[in-house]
C-alpha positions as CSV (number, residue, x, y, z in Angstrom):
1,M,137.2,248.2,312.0
2,M,134.5,250.0,309.9
3,E,137.2,251.4,307.6
4,K,138.5,247.9,306.9
5,Q,135.0,246.6,306.1
6,F,134.4,249.6,303.9
7,K,137.6,248.9,301.9
8,S,136.8,245.2,301.6
9,E,133.4,246.1,300.2
10,I,135.0,248.5,297.6
11,I,137.4,245.7,296.6
12,R,134.6,243.2,296.2
13,E,132.5,245.7,294.1
14,Q,135.5,246.4,291.9
15,G,136.1,242.7,291.4
16,T,132.5,242.2,290.4
17,F,132.6,245.1,288.0
18,F,135.8,243.9,286.2
19,R,134.4,240.4,286.0
20,K,131.2,241.7,284.3
21,V,133.3,243.8,281.9
22,A,135.4,240.8,281.0
23,V,132.2,238.7,280.3
24,V,130.8,241.5,278.1
25,A,134.2,241.8,276.3
26,V,134.4,238.1,275.5
27,A,130.8,238.1,274.2
28,L,131.5,241.1,271.9
29,L,134.6,239.5,270.6
30,A,132.8,236.3,269.9
31,L,130.0,238.1,268.1
32,A,132.6,239.9,266.0
33,S,133.5,236.6,264.4
34,C,130.0,236.7,262.8
35,N,130.6,240.0,261.0
36,K,129.6,240.1,257.3
37,N,133.1,240.9,256.2
38,E,136.5,239.6,257.1
39,D,137.3,242.4,259.6
40,E,137.2,241.0,263.1
41,L,138.3,242.3,266.4
42,I,140.5,239.4,267.6
43,D,142.7,236.6,266.2
44,H,142.2,233.7,268.6
45,S,145.4,232.0,267.3
46,K,147.3,234.7,269.2
47,T,145.4,234.2,272.4
48,T,145.1,230.4,272.7
49,G,148.6,229.3,271.7
50,A,147.2,227.9,268.4
51,T,150.0,228.9,266.1
52,G,153.2,226.9,266.1
53,S,151.6,223.8,267.5
54,T,152.0,221.9,264.3
55,T,155.5,221.9,262.9
56,G,155.2,220.0,259.6
57,S,156.9,221.1,256.4
58,G,156.6,224.9,255.9
59,S,157.6,224.8,252.3
60,S,155.5,226.9,249.9
61,V,153.4,224.7,247.6
62,S,150.7,225.1,245.0
63,G,147.2,223.7,245.4
64,S,148.1,220.8,243.1
65,K,150.2,219.2,245.8
66,G,147.0,218.3,247.7
67,T,145.6,216.5,244.7
68,N,144.5,212.9,245.3
69,T,145.8,210.6,242.6
70,G,144.7,207.3,244.3
71,T,141.5,205.9,245.6
72,S,139.2,208.1,247.8
73,K,140.4,208.4,251.4
74,F,136.9,209.5,252.6
75,D,134.5,207.1,254.3
76,E,131.6,206.6,251.9
77,A,129.2,206.2,254.8
78,N,129.8,209.8,255.7
79,L,128.6,211.1,252.3
80,V,125.0,212.2,251.5
81,F,123.7,212.0,247.9
82,V,122.2,215.3,246.8
83,E,120.0,214.8,243.7
84,G,120.3,217.6,241.2
85,G,117.5,220.1,240.9
86,S,116.5,223.7,240.9
87,F,115.8,226.2,243.7
88,M,115.5,229.9,244.5
89,M,118.9,231.0,245.9
90,G,119.0,233.9,248.3
91,S,116.2,235.8,250.0
92,P,113.2,237.6,248.5
93,V,112.7,241.4,248.9
94,G,111.7,242.2,252.4
95,S,113.7,239.5,254.2
96,G,117.3,238.6,254.8
97,E,120.2,241.0,254.1
98,G,121.1,243.0,251.1
99,D,123.8,240.6,249.7
100,E,121.2,237.8,249.7
101,R,119.4,239.5,246.9
102,P,118.3,239.4,244.2
103,Q,116.8,236.0,244.8
104,H,117.4,234.0,241.6
105,K,116.9,230.5,240.2
106,V,119.8,228.1,240.3
107,T,119.9,224.6,238.7
108,L,122.5,222.1,240.0
109,S,123.7,218.7,238.9
110,S,123.8,215.9,241.4
111,Y,126.7,215.6,243.9
112,R,127.6,214.0,247.2
113,I,128.4,216.1,250.3
114,S,129.9,215.2,253.6
115,K,127.3,214.4,256.2
116,Y,129.4,216.2,258.9
117,E,131.9,219.0,259.1
118,I,135.4,217.7,258.6
119,T,136.8,216.7,262.1
120,N,140.2,217.0,263.8
121,E,140.5,213.2,263.4
122,Q,140.0,213.3,259.7
123,Y,142.3,216.3,259.1
124,A,145.1,214.8,261.2
125,L,145.2,211.9,258.8
126,F,145.6,214.3,255.9
127,L,148.4,216.2,257.7
128,T,150.2,212.9,258.4
129,A,150.1,212.1,254.7
130,K,150.9,215.5,253.3
131,G,152.6,217.5,256.0
132,N,151.4,220.9,257.2
133,Q,152.4,222.7,254.1
134,A,152.1,226.5,253.3
135,E,150.4,228.4,250.6
136,G,150.3,232.1,250.3
137,G,152.8,232.3,253.2
138,K,150.4,230.6,255.6
139,K,150.4,227.0,256.8
140,W,147.3,225.0,256.1
141,Y,146.5,224.4,259.7
142,Q,147.3,226.7,262.6
143,G,145.3,225.3,265.4
144,S,146.0,223.5,268.7
145,D,143.6,220.6,268.6
146,I,145.9,218.6,266.3
147,V,149.5,218.1,267.4
148,Q,152.6,216.6,265.8
149,D,153.3,213.0,266.9
150,G,156.7,211.9,265.6
151,K,156.4,212.0,261.8
152,G,152.7,212.2,261.9
153,F,149.8,214.2,263.4
154,K,147.1,213.3,265.9
155,P,144.1,215.0,267.5
156,R,144.3,215.9,271.1
157,K,142.5,213.4,273.3
158,G,138.8,214.3,273.5
159,R,138.9,216.5,270.5
160,E,138.7,213.8,267.8
161,K,135.1,214.4,266.8
162,F,135.1,218.2,267.0
163,P,135.2,220.1,263.7
164,V,138.6,221.2,262.6
165,V,139.1,224.9,262.7
166,Y,142.0,227.3,262.2
167,V,142.2,226.0,258.6
168,T,143.0,228.4,255.7
169,W,140.9,228.2,252.5
170,A,143.9,226.5,250.8
171,G,144.2,224.0,253.6
172,A,140.5,223.1,253.2
173,N,140.9,222.9,249.4
174,A,144.0,220.7,249.7
175,Y,142.2,218.2,252.0
176,A,139.2,218.1,249.6
177,Q,141.5,217.3,246.7
178,W,143.3,214.7,248.8
179,V,140.1,212.7,249.3
180,G,139.2,213.0,245.6
181,G,136.8,215.9,245.9
182,R,136.5,219.7,246.3
183,I,135.0,222.4,248.5
184,P,131.3,222.9,247.7
185,T,130.3,225.9,245.7
186,E,128.2,228.5,247.5
187,A,125.1,227.3,245.5
188,E,125.8,223.7,246.3
189,W,126.2,224.6,250.0
190,E,122.9,226.5,250.1
191,F,121.0,223.9,248.1
192,A,122.2,221.1,250.5
193,A,121.5,223.3,253.6
194,R,117.9,223.9,252.4
195,G,117.3,220.2,252.0
196,G,117.7,219.9,248.3
197,N,114.7,218.5,246.5
198,K,113.3,217.3,249.8
199,S,113.2,220.9,251.2
200,K,110.3,221.8,253.5
201,G,111.2,225.5,253.3
202,Y,112.7,225.8,256.8
203,T,114.5,229.0,257.8
204,Y,117.4,227.0,259.3
205,S,118.9,223.9,257.9
206,G,116.3,221.2,258.9
207,S,113.9,223.1,261.1
208,N,112.3,226.4,262.0
209,N,113.5,225.9,265.5
210,I,117.3,226.4,265.7
211,N,117.5,224.5,268.9
212,D,116.6,221.3,267.0
213,V,119.4,221.5,264.4
214,G,122.1,224.0,265.3
215,W,124.5,225.5,267.9
216,Y,124.4,229.3,268.1
217,V,125.2,231.8,270.8
218,G,121.9,231.2,272.5
219,N,122.4,227.5,273.2
220,S,126.1,226.6,272.7
221,G,127.4,227.7,276.1
222,G,130.0,229.8,274.2
223,R,131.9,226.8,272.8
224,L,132.1,224.5,269.8
225,H,130.5,221.1,269.9
226,K,131.2,217.6,268.4
227,V,129.7,217.1,265.0
228,G,126.3,215.4,264.7
229,E,124.9,216.2,268.1
230,K,121.8,218.0,266.8
231,K,119.2,216.6,264.4
232,P,120.0,216.4,260.6
233,N,118.2,218.3,257.9
234,E,115.8,216.8,255.3
235,L,118.8,215.2,253.4
236,G,120.4,213.7,256.6
237,I,123.2,216.4,256.7
238,Y,124.2,217.8,260.1
239,D,125.3,221.2,261.5
240,M,124.7,223.3,258.4
241,S,123.2,225.9,260.7
242,G,125.7,227.0,263.4
243,N,128.6,225.2,265.2
244,I,131.2,226.5,262.7
245,W,131.4,228.6,259.6
246,E,132.3,226.6,256.5
247,W,134.5,227.6,253.6
248,T,133.0,227.4,250.1
249,A,134.7,227.5,246.7
250,D,133.4,230.8,245.5
251,W,134.9,234.3,245.6
252,Y,132.5,236.6,247.4
253,G,130.5,238.8,245.0
254,A,127.1,240.3,244.3
255,Y,124.2,238.1,243.1
256,T,122.5,238.7,239.7
257,R,118.9,238.2,238.6
258,E,119.7,235.7,235.8
259,A,118.9,232.0,236.2
260,Q,122.1,230.0,236.4
261,T,123.2,226.4,236.0
262,N,126.0,225.1,238.2
263,P,127.3,228.6,239.1
264,K,130.8,229.1,240.5
265,G,130.4,232.6,241.9
266,A,132.4,235.7,241.0
267,A,135.2,235.4,238.5
268,K,137.6,237.0,240.9
269,G,137.7,238.6,244.3
270,T,139.5,239.3,247.5
271,N,137.5,237.1,250.0
272,R,136.0,233.6,249.8
273,V,132.4,233.0,250.8
274,R,131.9,231.2,254.1
275,R,128.5,229.9,255.1
276,G,126.5,228.5,258.1
277,A,127.5,230.7,261.0
278,S,128.8,229.3,264.3
279,A,128.3,228.6,267.9
280,F,129.2,232.2,268.7
281,C,126.7,233.8,266.3
282,T,123.3,235.3,266.8
283,L,120.2,233.6,265.4
284,P,119.8,235.6,262.1
285,N,123.3,234.5,261.0
286,T,122.3,230.8,261.1
287,R,119.7,231.1,258.4
288,S,120.4,228.9,255.3
289,A,120.4,232.0,253.0
290,N,122.9,234.0,255.2
291,R,126.2,234.9,253.5
292,S,129.6,236.0,254.9
293,N,133.1,236.1,253.6
294,R,136.8,236.0,254.7
295,N,140.2,236.4,253.3
296,P,141.4,233.0,252.1
297,T,144.4,233.0,254.4
298,G,142.3,234.1,257.4
299,I,142.0,231.5,260.1
300,R,139.3,231.6,262.7
301,H,138.5,229.7,265.9
302,N,135.0,229.0,264.4
303,L,135.8,228.4,260.7
304,G,136.2,225.0,259.1
305,F,134.7,223.2,256.1
306,R,133.0,220.1,254.5
307,V,133.6,218.5,251.2
308,V,131.8,217.5,248.0
309,L,132.6,214.4,245.9
310,P,131.4,213.5,242.5
311,V,128.5,211.0,242.0
312,K,129.7,207.5,241.1
């Protein structure tokens, strides 16, 4: 009898141990998605059945196929006007990380930026219009929250207002062109995140308290959230700190000290800049000045985008 009880206790202890190991492993893998460079420990498309869920045209196309030649397909109410101005981009000596320096003056022209991260609902309309095409050997969208429905695409029930993820840089760029815009430059992204000319100098986008404005590993429950659930920043833009990383237009490269006007980043490179951090990242990553990068064909469970449109 005692021997059976002893064996049962051993089995219970082993089960508890392996559960704890599993929890730690998941946490480490999630944090790996916040690394500064593209090298990450896990491709969630291979663990969640994400790939192959959309079966639109797989033909290879150039970026021009995403160009919008008609009227804008983007709801004007979801755009925020960012008045042009100057700001100090990056972090001063003694704060932030090395690639955020040297801090330098940037002057930007006015533009409009999407109030929210692009959602599954919005991206499904684009896929219905253009098909899930391929560039660089990779389909634009490789997630599971959007599924093919006859000749079109639709978001899974309950996932409509979540930010679209598992989108390549080309897939984000094609959508932006389709709605008559583009992906924001890194400078435009940071200026908007800081609150533009209305900036109050917050560390995060809209507050010095991340719990007011963003989802990160400390409050997200280890999952993504619908767009717009937290407070907006000074300009009325949501989720620029946390929830998902966001593609920018720039190649990743080193900053220079020279003042710049409407900079477009490095002339060439291997990886594109991504900004904002995600619901799986630690607090320092959610700072408005924080930088990261990823190969343009690299999809992630926590990487999406927003768009910029010209001022009318």
